[in-house]
N, C-alpha and C positions, 0 to 999 in steps of 0.2 A: 504494500500500500504506500503510495507516494503522497506526502502530505506537507503542506506549507508549514514552515517553522520547525520541521523535524530534522534531526541530524541525519547526515548521509549514512553513517554507520547503522543507526537504528532502523532507517528505512530499508537498507540492504538486508539486515537480519530479518525484518518482518516479511520482506519479499521471499527470502529463502525459506522461511518457516511456512509461509502461505502455500508455496509450491510443494514443499516436502510433506506436509501433514496429510494431504489427500492420498498420496502414495502410501504413506505409513498406515493410514486407516483402512485402505482397501486391502493391502497385503496382510495386515494384521487380522482382518476379518476372514480372509481366505485361509490363513493358517489355523484359526480357530475352527473353521468349517472342517478342515482336514482332520483335526484332532477329534472333533465331535463325531465325525463319520466312522471313526475307528471304534467308538464305544457304543454309539446309539444309532437309531434309525437315521438314514441319510437325510441331511439337511436340505430343505426344499430349494431348488434352483431359482425359484421366483424371488425368494428372500435375498439371495446373492445378487440378483439383478436389481432389486429395490435398493440394496445398500450401495452398489456401484453408482446407480443413477442419483441417489440421494447425495452422496459425497461429491459427485460432479456438479450437481445443482448448487450446493453450498459453495463449492470452489469457484464457480462462475460468478458468484456474488462478491467474492473477496479478491480474486486475481483475474487478470486478463483484460481484454478491451472494454467489456461492459462495466467492470469494476472501476477502471480508470476513468471512463466517461461519466460515471456516476458522481464524480467530484464536481463536475461542471454542468451536468444535465440532470434535471429533476426527473425526466421520463426514464432515463437510464437508472437513476437511483431507485425509482419505483419498481423497476424490473428486478433489481437486486433485493429489494424488500420482499417481493413475492417469492423469489428463489430462496432467500435466507430464512425468512420467517414463516413460510407456509408450505411451499412445494418440497423443499429439502427436508424439513422435519417430518412431513407426512411419509415420504419415501423411507427415511431412516427408521421411523417407528415401525413401519411394515416389515422391515428387515429383522426386527426383534433382536438387537445386539446384546441386550442384557440377558435374555434367555440363552443365547448362544454362549455367552461368557460363563454363565453358571454351569453349562454342560461341559466346559473344558477345564475349569480350574480345579484345584485340589479340594478335598472335603473341608479342610480348615479354611481355605480362602472362600469357599462357597458359604460356609456358616457366617464368616465375617461380612460378606456381601449381603446375605439375607438379613443379618442384624442391622446393617446400614440402611437397608430399604425400609426397615421398621422404625427407624429413627423418627422422633417426633417432628423434626423440621422437614424431613423428606415426606412424611405423611401429610404435613400441612401444605407444602408447596405443590404436591402432586394431586391435591384434592381439586376437583374441577371448578369449585367456586373460586379458590385462591388463584388457580392457574388462569382462569378467565380474566380476573381483574389484572393480574400481572401482564397478560398478553395484550388485551385491549387497552388497559390503562396506560401501559408504556407507550403505545402508539399515539394515543391522544396527547400525552405529554410531549412526545417528540415533534408532532406536527402542529399542535395548537399553542405551543409556547415558542420561545426563542431557542430552544435546544437544537433544532435542526441547523440553524445558522452557527450556533456556538460550536457544534461538534466539528465543523469544517475549519475551525481555527485552532483546534487542539487535537493532536494525534491520539493521545490517550483517551480522550473523551469520545473520539470517533470509534476507536476500537471497543471501548466499553459499551457504547450504544449498540453496536453491531453484535457483540457477544450477547447482550440482553435480548435483542430481537430474535436471535437464533434459539437461545435457551428457553425463552418464554414461549415461542412457537412450538418447540419440541415438547415441553412439559404439558402445554395445553392439548396438543394432539394426543399425547400419551394418556392424558386424563379422560379423554372423550371416547376413544376406541381402545378396547382391551385386546391388544396383540401381545403385549409384553407381560412379564411377571410384575404384578402391582402389589404394593403394600396394603392396599384396601380397595374395595370396590363399592361404587355407589349405584343407585338405581338408574335404569334406562330413562325414566321420566326426568330426573334431575339433569342428567347429561344432555338430553334432548332440549330441554328448556334453556340450559346454559349455552348450548351450541347456537340455538336460534337467537338468543340475546347477543352473542358474540358476532354473529353474522349481521345483525342489525347495527351494532356499534361500529363494525367495520364499514358497513355501507354508509352510515351517517357521517363517519369521519371522511370518507372519500368525497362526499358531497360538500363537507365543510372545506376541504382542501380546494375543491373546484371553485367555491365562492370566496374563500379567504386564503389566498396564496401564502405559504410560509415566507418569512422575511428574506428578501433577496431573490425571490422567484417571480418572474413576470406572469401575468394572468393567463396567457395562452398556454404556457408550459405547465402551469398548475392545473389547468383544465385537462390537458392531455394526461398528466400524471394521475389526477383524480379519477378519470375515466378508466385508466389502466388498472388502478387499484380496485375500483368497483367491479368491473367485469372479470378481471383476472382473479380477484379474491373470491368472487362468487363461484367461478369454475372449480377452484380447489375446494371450497367449502361444500359444494354439492357432492363432491367425491366423499368427503367426510360424512355427510348425511347418508349417502348410499351405504357406506361401510357400517355405520352405526345401526341403521335399520336392518341390514342384512344379518348382522350379528344377533340382533334382538329376535328376529323371526326364525333364524336358524336354531337358536337356543330353545325357543318355544316349541318348534317342531320336534326337536329331539326329546323335549320333556313330554310332549303329547304322545310321541311314539313309544317312549318308555312306559308311560301310564297305560297305553293300549296293550302293550306286551304283558304288563302285570295283570291286567284284567283278564286277558286271554288265559294266562296260566291259572288264575284263580278259578275260572269257569271250567277248565278241564281237569281240575283237581277233584278226585272222588270225595264225596261227602262222607264223613265218619259216621 
């Protein structure tokens, strides 16, 4: 990431780190898949594909031409927002990295990770209510205050904001759809309501940006960015809705089939 006011050495280190980390994450995931396949049922190839695509989506948001252009173009910035805070997290959650990690580590390490997942802070931050506020609230603070312009004058603030966008998007996705090992589970109704509210908050924010450009952004560019946020965000959120509903109806169908099987066994059992 090149940033005004940053030292050349720091920029070079961040550039190197940004290019190296995606490779490390992809190779590390594949190594864990290989270890897991030696002990358990073969890890689904779709999850490997989701992981690679997710890492690439996040990478495009922090390095390369789109990331560079995002420093001067609000439309390009909004593309990185969708990649970093929405599409990338969704793909990475579908890859179930925590579940894979638990399948590959030692028993001692597995117990430590399980204990960590049950930590009070982890349980709080991964609850869909808290995750929704952290995700939507962070975006409102970014675009409805001077934070957007301030982050372009401070490299560390710039990095901090983007780390928050990614983590908030990841935790929110994790709290809505249950693909991973989770420390607690909430009802479908609660998650559905919060997802709808988050979609509304995202949509309203995009309209706010359209009508109230962030400091330093001209009206035409703000309108393009707001429209991209609105329609691009809707497309990704619809995928979340489909997955959430699919999981709900699949679980109900399995429950119904299980109940039918039980009734059938009872009916065929001779009476004493």
